[in-house]
N, CA, C and O atoms as a Tinker XYZ file with bonds, in Angstrom:
   408  protein
     1  N    -47.777000  -37.487000   15.000000    73     2
     2  CA   -46.697000  -37.304000   15.940000    64     1     3
     3  C    -46.658000  -38.493000   16.897000    63     2     4     5
     4  O    -47.697000  -38.981000   17.341000    81     3
     5  N    -45.459000  -38.946000   17.203000    73     3     6
     6  CA   -45.245000  -40.022000   18.173000    64     5     7
     7  C    -44.883000  -39.381000   19.513000    63     6     8     9
     8  O    -43.877000  -38.682000   19.641000    81     7
     9  N    -45.733000  -39.640000   20.503000    73     7    10
    10  CA   -45.630000  -38.971000   21.802000    64     9    11
    11  C    -45.204000  -39.935000   22.894000    63    10    12    13
    12  O    -45.729000  -41.044000   22.998000    81    11
    13  N    -44.252000  -39.506000   23.706000    73    11    14
    14  CA   -43.855000  -40.221000   24.913000    64    13    15
    15  C    -44.392000  -39.452000   26.116000    63    14    16    17
    16  O    -44.123000  -38.260000   26.260000    81    15
    17  N    -45.145000  -40.122000   26.976000    73    15    18
    18  CA   -45.685000  -39.510000   28.191000    64    17    19
    19  C    -45.018000  -40.173000   29.393000    63    18    20    21
    20  O    -45.131000  -41.384000   29.588000    81    19
    21  N    -44.329000  -39.373000   30.188000    73    19    22
    22  CA   -43.690000  -39.871000   31.406000    64    21    23
    23  C    -44.477000  -39.327000   32.598000    63    22    24    25
    24  O    -44.424000  -38.127000   32.869000    81    23
    25  N    -45.208000  -40.188000   33.317000    73    23    26
    26  CA   -45.959000  -39.727000   34.480000    64    25    27
    27  C    -45.026000  -39.543000   35.682000    63    26    28    29
    28  O    -44.186000  -40.400000   35.958000    81    27
    29  N    -45.178000  -38.430000   36.388000    73    27    30
    30  CA   -44.319000  -38.156000   37.548000    64    29    31
    31  C    -45.095000  -37.340000   38.575000    63    30    32    33
    32  O    -45.059000  -36.110000   38.574000    81    31
    33  N    -45.784000  -38.043000   39.438000    73    31    34
    34  CA   -46.590000  -37.396000   40.473000    64    33    35
    35  C    -45.695000  -36.892000   41.597000    63    34    36    37
    36  O    -44.669000  -37.500000   41.905000    81    35
    37  N    -46.081000  -35.799000   42.195000    73    35    38
    38  CA   -45.276000  -35.206000   43.253000    64    37    39
    39  C    -45.485000  -35.793000   44.633000    63    38    40    41
    40  O    -44.654000  -35.565000   45.513000    81    39
    41  N    -46.548000  -36.532000   44.865000    73    39    42
    42  CA   -46.891000  -36.935000   46.224000    64    41    43
    43  C    -46.526000  -38.337000   46.635000    63    42    44    45
    44  O    -47.276000  -38.963000   47.384000    81    43
    45  N    -45.413000  -38.855000   46.181000    73    43    46
    46  CA   -45.024000  -40.211000   46.558000    64    45    47
    47  C    -44.872000  -40.321000   48.075000    63    46    48    49
    48  O    -44.259000  -39.465000   48.713000    81    47
    49  N    -45.436000  -41.380000   48.637000    73    47    50
    50  CA   -45.384000  -41.547000   50.092000    64    49    51
    51  C    -44.265000  -42.497000   50.524000    63    50    52    53
    52  O    -43.635000  -42.279000   51.559000    81    51
    53  N    -44.015000  -43.550000   49.739000    73    51    54
    54  CA   -42.977000  -44.514000   50.133000    64    53    55
    55  C    -41.583000  -43.912000   50.025000    63    54    56    57
    56  O    -40.752000  -44.099000   50.913000    81    55
    57  N    -41.327000  -43.189000   48.937000    73    55    58
    58  CA   -40.038000  -42.520000   48.750000    64    57    59
    59  C    -40.348000  -41.066000   48.392000    63    58    60    61
    60  O    -40.497000  -40.734000   47.216000    81    59
    61  N    -40.443000  -40.205000   49.400000    73    59    62
    62  CA   -40.791000  -38.807000   49.129000    64    61    63
    63  C    -39.846000  -38.162000   48.112000    63    62    64    65
    64  O    -38.628000  -38.324000   48.183000    81    63
    65  N    -40.437000  -37.428000   47.166000    73    63    66
    66  CA   -39.709000  -36.676000   46.131000    64    65    67
    67  C    -38.880000  -37.596000   45.231000    63    66    68    69
    68  O    -37.855000  -37.179000   44.690000    81    67
    69  N    -39.325000  -38.852000   45.072000    73    67    70
    70  CA   -38.524000  -39.851000   44.363000    64    69    71
    71  C    -38.167000  -39.440000   42.935000    63    70    72    73
    72  O    -37.080000  -39.766000   42.456000    81    71
    73  N    -39.048000  -38.744000   42.261000    73    71    74
    74  CA   -38.778000  -38.392000   40.869000    64    73    75
    75  C    -37.601000  -37.443000   40.693000    63    74    76    77
    76  O    -36.973000  -37.417000   39.634000    81    75
    77  N    -37.302000  -36.669000   41.722000    73    75    78
    78  CA   -36.186000  -35.723000   41.605000    64    77    79
    79  C    -35.026000  -36.080000   42.535000    63    78    80    81
    80  O    -34.034000  -35.355000   42.604000    81    79
    81  N    -35.152000  -37.183000   43.237000    73    79    82
    82  CA   -34.037000  -37.663000   44.065000    64    81    83
    83  C    -32.899000  -38.145000   43.184000    63    82    84    85
    84  O    -33.119000  -38.736000   42.127000    81    83
    85  N    -31.705000  -37.889000   43.626000    73    83    86
    86  CA   -30.545000  -38.304000   42.851000    64    85    87
    87  C    -30.342000  -39.813000   42.942000    63    86    88    89
    88  O    -30.473000  -40.415000   44.008000    81    87
    89  N    -30.022000  -40.403000   41.799000    73    87    90
    90  CA   -29.718000  -41.825000   41.712000    64    89    91
    91  C    -28.584000  -41.977000   40.700000    63    90    92    93
    92  O    -28.756000  -41.678000   39.518000    81    91
    93  N    -27.442000  -42.436000   41.161000    73    91    94
    94  CA   -26.266000  -42.618000   40.296000    64    93    95
    95  C    -25.928000  -41.330000   39.531000    63    94    96    97
    96  O    -25.629000  -41.358000   38.337000    81    95
    97  N    -25.983000  -40.221000   40.241000    73    95    98
    98  CA   -25.504000  -38.964000   39.671000    64    97    99
    99  C    -26.510000  -38.077000   38.978000    63    98   100   101
   100  O    -26.150000  -36.996000   38.511000    81    99
   101  N    -27.762000  -38.498000   38.896000    73    99   102
   102  CA   -28.775000  -37.634000   38.285000    64   101   103
   103  C    -30.146000  -37.942000   38.872000    63   102   104   105
   104  O    -30.349000  -39.003000   39.462000    81   103
   105  N    -31.084000  -37.015000   38.710000    73   103   106
   106  CA   -32.430000  -37.260000   39.248000    64   105   107
   107  C    -33.063000  -38.495000   38.592000    63   106   108   109
   108  O    -32.822000  -38.780000   37.419000    81   107
   109  N    -33.861000  -39.207000   39.356000    73   107   110
   110  CA   -34.514000  -40.419000   38.844000    64   109   111
   111  C    -35.230000  -40.167000   37.527000    63   110   112   113
   112  O    -35.135000  -40.979000   36.606000    81   111
   113  N    -35.943000  -39.056000   37.427000    73   111   114
   114  CA   -36.712000  -38.791000   36.212000    64   113   115
   115  C    -35.805000  -38.612000   34.996000    63   114   116   117
   116  O    -36.226000  -38.865000   33.867000    81   115
   117  N    -34.578000  -38.182000   35.217000    73   115   118
   118  CA   -33.639000  -37.988000   34.110000    64   117   119
   119  C    -33.376000  -39.294000   33.373000    63   118   120   121
   120  O    -33.183000  -39.289000   32.157000    81   119
   121  N    -33.366000  -40.408000   34.091000    73   119   122
   122  CA   -33.118000  -41.708000   33.469000    64   121   123
   123  C    -34.213000  -42.032000   32.448000    63   122   124   125
   124  O    -33.913000  -42.508000   31.353000    81   123
   125  N    -35.461000  -41.783000   32.793000    73   123   126
   126  CA   -36.569000  -42.037000   31.863000    64   125   127
   127  C    -36.518000  -41.094000   30.667000    63   126   128   129
   128  O    -36.727000  -41.510000   29.528000    81   127
   129  N    -36.243000  -39.839000   30.932000    73   127   130
   130  CA   -36.172000  -38.850000   29.854000    64   129   131
   131  C    -35.054000  -39.211000   28.887000    63   130   132   133
   132  O    -35.252000  -39.204000   27.673000    81   131
   133  N    -33.879000  -39.524000   29.424000    73   131   134
   134  CA   -32.748000  -39.867000   28.554000    64   133   135
   135  C    -33.008000  -41.147000   27.757000    63   134   136   137
   136  O    -32.618000  -41.235000   26.593000    81   135
   137  N    -33.656000  -42.129000   28.365000    73   135   138
   138  CA   -33.969000  -43.366000   27.641000    64   137   139
   139  C    -34.902000  -43.072000   26.467000    63   138   140   141
   140  O    -34.731000  -43.625000   25.381000    81   139
   141  N    -35.875000  -42.212000   26.685000    73   139   142
   142  CA   -36.799000  -41.847000   25.604000    64   141   143
   143  C    -36.073000  -41.070000   24.506000    63   142   144   145
   144  O    -36.362000  -41.251000   23.323000    81   143
   145  N    -35.135000  -40.209000   24.890000    73   143   146
   146  CA   -34.376000  -39.438000   23.901000    64   145   147
   147  C    -33.474000  -40.351000   23.067000    63   146   148   149
   148  O    -33.433000  -40.239000   21.842000    81   147
   149  N    -32.762000  -41.242000   23.730000    73   147   150
   150  CA   -31.783000  -42.103000   23.076000    64   149   151
   151  C    -32.445000  -43.090000   22.116000    63   150   152   153
   152  O    -31.860000  -43.430000   21.088000    81   151
   153  N    -33.637000  -43.550000   22.428000    73   151   154
   154  CA   -34.278000  -44.555000   21.573000    64   153   155
   155  C    -34.640000  -43.992000   20.203000    63   154   156   157
   156  O    -34.736000  -44.738000   19.229000    81   155
   157  N    -34.839000  -42.683000   20.126000    73   155   158
   158  CA   -35.120000  -42.061000   18.838000    64   157   159
   159  C    -36.491000  -42.371000   18.269000    63   158   160   161
   160  O    -36.720000  -42.170000   17.076000    81   159
   161  N    -37.397000  -42.851000   19.082000    73   159   162
   162  CA   -38.728000  -43.246000   18.614000    64   161   163
   163  C    -39.756000  -42.119000   18.656000    63   162   164   165
   164  O    -40.814000  -42.228000   18.035000    81   163
   165  N    -39.464000  -41.047000   19.373000    73   163   166
   166  CA   -40.496000  -40.061000   19.679000    64   165   167
   167  C    -40.229000  -38.697000   19.050000    63   166   168   169
   168  O    -39.088000  -38.252000   18.931000    81   167
   169  N    -41.327000  -38.050000   18.650000    73   167   170
   170  CA   -41.255000  -36.679000   18.166000    64   169   171
   171  C    -41.322000  -35.694000   19.330000    63   170   172   173
   172  O    -40.796000  -34.584000   19.247000    81   171
   173  N    -41.972000  -36.108000   20.411000    73   171   174
   174  CA   -42.100000  -35.250000   21.588000    64   173   175
   175  C    -42.076000  -36.113000   22.841000    63   174   176   177
   176  O    -42.704000  -37.171000   22.895000    81   175
   177  N    -41.344000  -35.648000   23.842000    73   175   178
   178  CA   -41.268000  -36.319000   25.141000    64   177   179
   179  C    -41.804000  -35.340000   26.166000    63   178   180   181
   180  O    -41.258000  -34.252000   26.346000    81   179
   181  N    -42.888000  -35.738000   26.845000    73   179   182
   182  CA   -43.472000  -34.859000   27.851000    64   181   183
   183  C    -43.491000  -35.560000   29.207000    63   182   184   185
   184  O    -43.478000  -36.787000   29.299000    81   183
   185  N    -43.523000  -34.743000   30.247000    73   183   186
   186  CA   -43.715000  -35.235000   31.604000    64   185   187
   187  C    -45.061000  -34.708000   32.078000    63   186   188   189
   188  O    -45.325000  -33.507000   32.015000    81   187
   189  N    -45.905000  -35.610000   32.550000    73   187   190
   190  CA   -47.191000  -35.247000   33.131000    64   189   191
   191  C    -47.003000  -35.227000   34.638000    63   190   192   193
   192  O    -46.802000  -36.267000   35.264000    81   191
   193  N    -47.070000  -34.027000   35.215000    73   191   194
   194  CA   -46.842000  -33.884000   36.649000    64   193   195
   195  C    -47.767000  -32.832000   37.239000    63   194   196   197
   196  O    -48.323000  -31.993000   36.530000    81   195
   197  N    -47.914000  -32.899000   38.541000    73   195   198
   198  CA   -48.688000  -31.910000   39.286000    64   197   199
   199  C    -47.758000  -31.034000   40.129000    63   198   200   201
   200  O    -48.224000  -30.234000   40.940000    81   199
   201  N    -46.458000  -31.182000   39.940000    73   199   202
   202  CA   -45.466000  -30.596000   40.833000    64   201   203
   203  C    -44.504000  -29.678000   40.062000    63   202   204   205
   204  O    -43.855000  -30.111000   39.110000    81   203
   205  N    -44.424000  -28.432000   40.476000    73   203   206
   206  CA   -43.587000  -27.447000   39.767000    64   205   207
   207  C    -42.104000  -27.801000   39.808000    63   206   208   209
   208  O    -41.388000  -27.567000   38.834000    81   207
   209  N    -41.639000  -28.355000   40.906000    73   207   210
   210  CA   -40.221000  -28.708000   41.004000    64   209   211
   211  C    -39.878000  -29.869000   40.060000    63   210   212   213
   212  O    -38.830000  -29.859000   39.415000    81   211
   213  N    -40.754000  -30.852000   39.985000    73   211   214
   214  CA   -40.549000  -31.952000   39.044000    64   213   215
   215  C    -40.559000  -31.408000   37.621000    63   214   216   217
   216  O    -39.734000  -31.804000   36.797000    81   215
   217  N    -41.485000  -30.509000   37.330000    73   215   218
   218  CA   -41.558000  -29.900000   35.997000    64   217   219
   219  C    -40.246000  -29.201000   35.647000    63   218   220   221
   220  O    -39.738000  -29.351000   34.535000    81   219
   221  N    -39.702000  -28.445000   36.582000    73   219   222
   222  CA   -38.440000  -27.736000   36.337000    64   221   223
   223  C    -37.293000  -28.707000   36.048000    63   222   224   225
   224  O    -36.517000  -28.495000   35.116000    81   223
   225  N    -37.190000  -29.758000   36.840000    73   223   226
   226  CA   -36.127000  -30.748000   36.647000    64   225   227
   227  C    -36.316000  -31.456000   35.299000    63   226   228   229
   228  O    -35.349000  -31.664000   34.567000    81   227
   229  N    -37.542000  -31.819000   34.979000    73   227   230
   230  CA   -37.822000  -32.503000   33.714000    64   229   231
   231  C    -37.411000  -31.637000   32.525000    63   230   232   233
   232  O    -36.806000  -32.133000   31.575000    81   231
   233  N    -37.733000  -30.362000   32.576000    73   231   234
   234  CA   -37.367000  -29.464000   31.476000    64   233   235
   235  C    -35.852000  -29.293000   31.386000    63   234   236   237
   236  O    -35.298000  -29.188000   30.292000    81   235
   237  N    -35.191000  -29.267000   32.537000    73   235   238
   238  CA   -33.734000  -29.163000   32.534000    64   237   239
   239  C    -33.097000  -30.344000   31.808000    63   238   240   241
   240  O    -32.049000  -30.200000   31.177000    81   239
   241  N    -33.728000  -31.503000   31.898000    73   239   242
   242  CA   -33.189000  -32.711000   31.276000    64   241   243
   243  C    -33.739000  -32.939000   29.867000    63   242   244   245
   244  O    -33.464000  -33.972000   29.256000    81   243
   245  N    -34.509000  -31.986000   29.353000    73   243   246
   246  CA   -34.899000  -32.036000   27.949000    64   245   247
   247  C    -36.317000  -32.458000   27.635000    63   246   248   249
   248  O    -36.683000  -32.546000   26.463000    81   247
   249  N    -37.122000  -32.721000   28.640000    73   247   250
   250  CA   -38.530000  -33.051000   28.394000    64   249   251
   251  C    -39.339000  -31.759000   28.342000    63   250   252   253
   252  O    -38.894000  -30.708000   28.803000    81   251
   253  N    -40.512000  -31.860000   27.781000    73   251   254
   254  CA   -41.440000  -30.736000   27.788000    64   253   255
   255  C    -42.494000  -30.983000   28.860000    63   254   256   257
   256  O    -42.818000  -32.128000   29.174000    81   255
   257  N    -43.022000  -29.907000   29.413000    73   255   258
   258  CA   -44.119000  -29.986000   30.375000    64   257   259
   259  C    -45.164000  -28.971000   29.906000    63   258   260   261
   260  O    -45.222000  -27.849000   30.409000    81   259
   261  N    -45.995000  -29.383000   28.929000    73   259   262
   262  CA   -46.911000  -28.423000   28.326000    64   261   263
   263  C    -48.124000  -28.064000   29.178000    63   262   264   265
   264  O    -48.841000  -27.111000   28.873000    81   263
   265  N    -48.352000  -28.825000   30.245000    73   263   266
   266  CA   -49.487000  -28.571000   31.142000    64   265   267
   267  C    -49.135000  -29.143000   32.510000    63   266   268   269
   268  O    -48.232000  -29.970000   32.638000    81   267
   269  N    -49.854000  -28.694000   33.518000    73   267   270
   270  CA   -49.747000  -29.294000   34.845000    64   269   271
   271  C    -50.926000  -30.254000   34.999000    63   270   272   273
   272  O    -52.060000  -29.924000   34.655000    81   271
   273  N    -50.643000  -31.429000   35.515000    73   271   274
   274  CA   -51.663000  -32.463000   35.664000    64   273   275
   275  C    -52.739000  -32.015000   36.654000    63   274   276   277
   276  O    -52.418000  -31.452000   37.700000    81   275
   277  N    -54.010000  -32.257000   36.334000    73   275   278
   278  CA   -55.092000  -31.899000   37.264000    64   277   279
   279  C    -54.980000  -32.662000   38.588000    63   278   280   281
   280  O    -54.502000  -33.795000   38.630000    81   279
   281  N    -55.421000  -32.030000   39.642000    73   279   282
   282  CA   -55.369000  -32.618000   40.988000    64   281   283
   283  C    -56.063000  -33.975000   41.025000    63   282   284   285
   284  O    -55.588000  -34.889000   41.700000    81   283
   285  N    -57.175000  -34.121000   40.313000    73   283   286
   286  CA   -57.924000  -35.387000   40.343000    64   285   287
   287  C    -57.124000  -36.554000   39.752000    63   286   288   289
   288  O    -57.463000  -37.716000   39.978000    81   287
   289  N    -56.064000  -36.246000   38.996000    73   287   290
   290  CA   -55.212000  -37.297000   38.433000    64   289   291
   291  C    -53.858000  -37.376000   39.139000    63   290   292   293
   292  O    -52.896000  -37.925000   38.601000    81   291
   293  N    -53.797000  -36.822000   40.349000    73   291   294
   294  CA   -52.519000  -36.792000   41.055000    64   293   295
   295  C    -52.608000  -37.362000   42.472000    63   294   296   297
   296  O    -51.731000  -37.115000   43.299000    81   295
   297  N    -53.661000  -38.120000   42.746000    73   295   298
   298  CA   -53.756000  -38.697000   44.083000    64   297   299
   299  C    -53.229000  -40.132000   44.085000    63   298   300   301
   300  O    -52.757000  -40.628000   43.062000    81   299
   301  N    -53.311000  -40.784000   45.222000    73   299   302
   302  CA   -52.788000  -42.144000   45.371000    64   301   303
   303  C    -53.518000  -43.177000   44.512000    63   302   304   305
   304  O    -53.018000  -44.284000   44.314000    81   303
   305  N    -54.691000  -42.823000   44.007000    73   303   306
   306  CA   -55.515000  -43.794000   43.293000    64   305   307
   307  C    -55.546000  -43.565000   41.781000    63   306   308   309
   308  O    -56.173000  -44.332000   41.051000    81   307
   309  N    -54.879000  -42.525000   41.314000    73   307   310
   310  CA   -54.853000  -42.239000   39.879000    64   309   311
   311  C    -53.946000  -43.242000   39.171000    63   310   312   313
   312  O    -52.776000  -43.399000   39.519000    81   311
   313  N    -54.502000  -43.903000   38.188000    73   311   314
   314  CA   -53.728000  -44.881000   37.432000    64   313   315
   315  C    -53.040000  -44.254000   36.229000    63   314   316   317
   316  O    -53.318000  -43.114000   35.857000    81   315
   317  N    -52.148000  -45.012000   35.636000    73   315   318
   318  CA   -51.396000  -44.536000   34.477000    64   317   319
   319  C    -52.306000  -44.297000   33.274000    63   318   320   321
   320  O    -52.119000  -43.323000   32.544000    81   319
   321  N    -53.285000  -45.173000   33.060000    73   319   322
   322  CA   -54.149000  -45.042000   31.880000    64   321   323
   323  C    -54.889000  -43.703000   31.846000    63   322   324   325
   324  O    -54.868000  -43.044000   30.806000    81   323
   325  N    -55.540000  -43.267000   32.924000    73   323   326
   326  CA   -56.194000  -41.960000   32.874000    64   325   327
   327  C    -55.209000  -40.800000   32.714000    63   326   328   329
   328  O    -55.543000  -39.784000   32.104000    81   327
   329  N    -54.010000  -40.946000   33.252000    73   327   330
   330  CA   -52.994000  -39.898000   33.120000    64   329   331
   331  C    -52.560000  -39.761000   31.662000    63   330   332   333
   332  O    -52.448000  -38.650000   31.145000    81   331
   333  N    -52.319000  -40.886000   31.007000    73   331   334
   334  CA   -51.933000  -40.862000   29.592000    64   333   335
   335  C    -53.109000  -40.375000   28.739000    63   334   336   337
   336  O    -52.914000  -39.605000   27.799000    81   335
   337  N    -54.318000  -40.817000   29.063000    73   335   338
   338  CA   -55.504000  -40.370000   28.324000    64   337   339
   339  C    -55.660000  -38.848000   28.428000    63   338   340   341
   340  O    -56.030000  -38.196000   27.452000    81   339
   341  N    -55.384000  -38.292000   29.591000    73   339   342
   342  CA   -55.448000  -36.835000   29.765000    64   341   343
   343  C    -54.435000  -36.149000   28.856000    63   342   344   345
   344  O    -54.753000  -35.144000   28.221000    81   343
   345  N    -53.221000  -36.684000   28.789000    73   343   346
   346  CA   -52.178000  -36.098000   27.934000    64   345   347
   347  C    -52.581000  -36.176000   26.465000    63   346   348   349
   348  O    -52.375000  -35.222000   25.714000    81   347
   349  N    -53.149000  -37.296000   26.054000    73   347   350
   350  CA   -53.604000  -37.454000   24.669000    64   349   351
   351  C    -54.696000  -36.438000   24.365000    63   350   352   353
   352  O    -54.653000  -35.759000   23.339000    81   351
   353  N    -55.676000  -36.336000   25.262000    73   351   354
   354  CA   -56.775000  -35.382000   25.053000    64   353   355
   355  C    -56.255000  -33.958000   24.993000    63   354   356   357
   356  O    -56.727000  -33.168000   24.175000    81   355
   357  N    -55.302000  -33.612000   25.830000    73   355   358
   358  CA   -54.725000  -32.263000   25.827000    64   357   359
   359  C    -54.105000  -31.973000   24.457000    63   358   360   361
   360  O    -54.317000  -30.898000   23.895000    81   359
   361  N    -53.356000  -32.908000   23.931000    73   359   362
   362  CA   -52.725000  -32.711000   22.625000    64   361   363
   363  C    -53.764000  -32.590000   21.511000    63   362   364   365
   364  O    -53.639000  -31.740000   20.629000    81   363
   365  N    -54.777000  -33.433000   21.554000    73   363   366
   366  CA   -55.830000  -33.359000   20.549000    64   365   367
   367  C    -56.584000  -32.034000   20.639000    63   366   368   369
   368  O    -56.914000  -31.434000   19.616000    81   367
   369  N    -56.856000  -31.579000   21.854000    73   367   370
   370  CA   -57.526000  -30.291000   22.050000    64   369   371
   371  C    -56.699000  -29.129000   21.524000    63   370   372   373
   372  O    -57.239000  -28.067000   21.215000    81   371
   373  N    -55.403000  -29.325000   21.423000    73   371   374
   374  CA   -54.500000  -28.287000   20.922000    64   373   375
   375  C    -54.083000  -28.536000   19.470000    63   374   376   377
   376  O    -53.061000  -28.028000   19.008000    81   375
   377  N    -54.895000  -29.327000   18.761000    73   375   378
   378  CA   -54.733000  -29.509000   17.331000    64   377   379
   379  C    -53.597000  -30.396000   16.886000    63   378   380   381
   380  O    -53.186000  -30.339000   15.727000    81   379
   381  N    -53.086000  -31.210000   17.776000    73   379   382
   382  CA   -51.982000  -32.085000   17.412000    64   381   383
   383  C    -52.504000  -33.486000   17.102000    63   382   384   385
   384  O    -53.233000  -34.074000   17.900000    81   383
   385  N    -52.136000  -34.001000   15.969000    73   383   386
   386  CA   -52.535000  -35.338000   15.566000    64   385   387
   387  C    -51.490000  -36.334000   16.034000    63   386   388   389
   388  O    -50.314000  -36.226000   15.686000    81   387
   389  N    -51.925000  -37.299000   16.821000    73   387   390
   390  CA   -51.017000  -38.303000   17.367000    64   389   391
   391  C    -51.123000  -39.593000   16.573000    63   390   392   393
   392  O    -52.226000  -40.050000   16.272000    81   391
   393  N    -49.995000  -40.178000   16.234000    73   391   394
   394  CA   -49.975000  -41.464000   15.527000    64   393   395
   395  C    -49.603000  -42.603000   16.469000    63   394   396   397
   396  O    -49.943000  -43.758000   16.211000    81   395
   397  N    -48.912000  -42.288000   17.552000    73   395   398
   398  CA   -48.522000  -43.304000   18.537000    64   397   399
   399  C    -48.285000  -42.610000   19.871000    63   398   400   401
   400  O    -47.854000  -41.458000   19.923000    81   399
   401  N    -48.578000  -43.340000   20.955000    73   399   402
   402  CA   -48.382000  -42.821000   22.303000    64   401   403
   403  C    -47.809000  -43.942000   23.150000    63   402   404   405
   404  O    -48.277000  -45.080000   23.097000    81   403
   405  N    -46.785000  -43.608000   23.933000    73   403   406
   406  CA   -46.152000  -44.591000   24.797000    64   405   407
   407  C    -45.944000  -43.948000   26.152000    63   406   408
   408  O    -45.419000  -44.587000   27.064000    81   407
């Protein structure tokens, strides 16, 4: 399976709630979700988030949110690599074989 992981932390300090703020008529996160859908490269598009409101918006725009991101991966110092690694491990733990991750 080819997996797209879109990281979307809830605690942005520079632009509060940036992932769900409207930009040109839709939430910011919708732009990433739609780009992943349109490219046709992925079997599954997920959003890794620690925030229920972001999860709801992401699902409304067609992404899946199969888990909530652990608190330790949702602070100001959590990098993208550990967040994606967590998503990969979650899928592997649930018996899904991944061929590509972006």
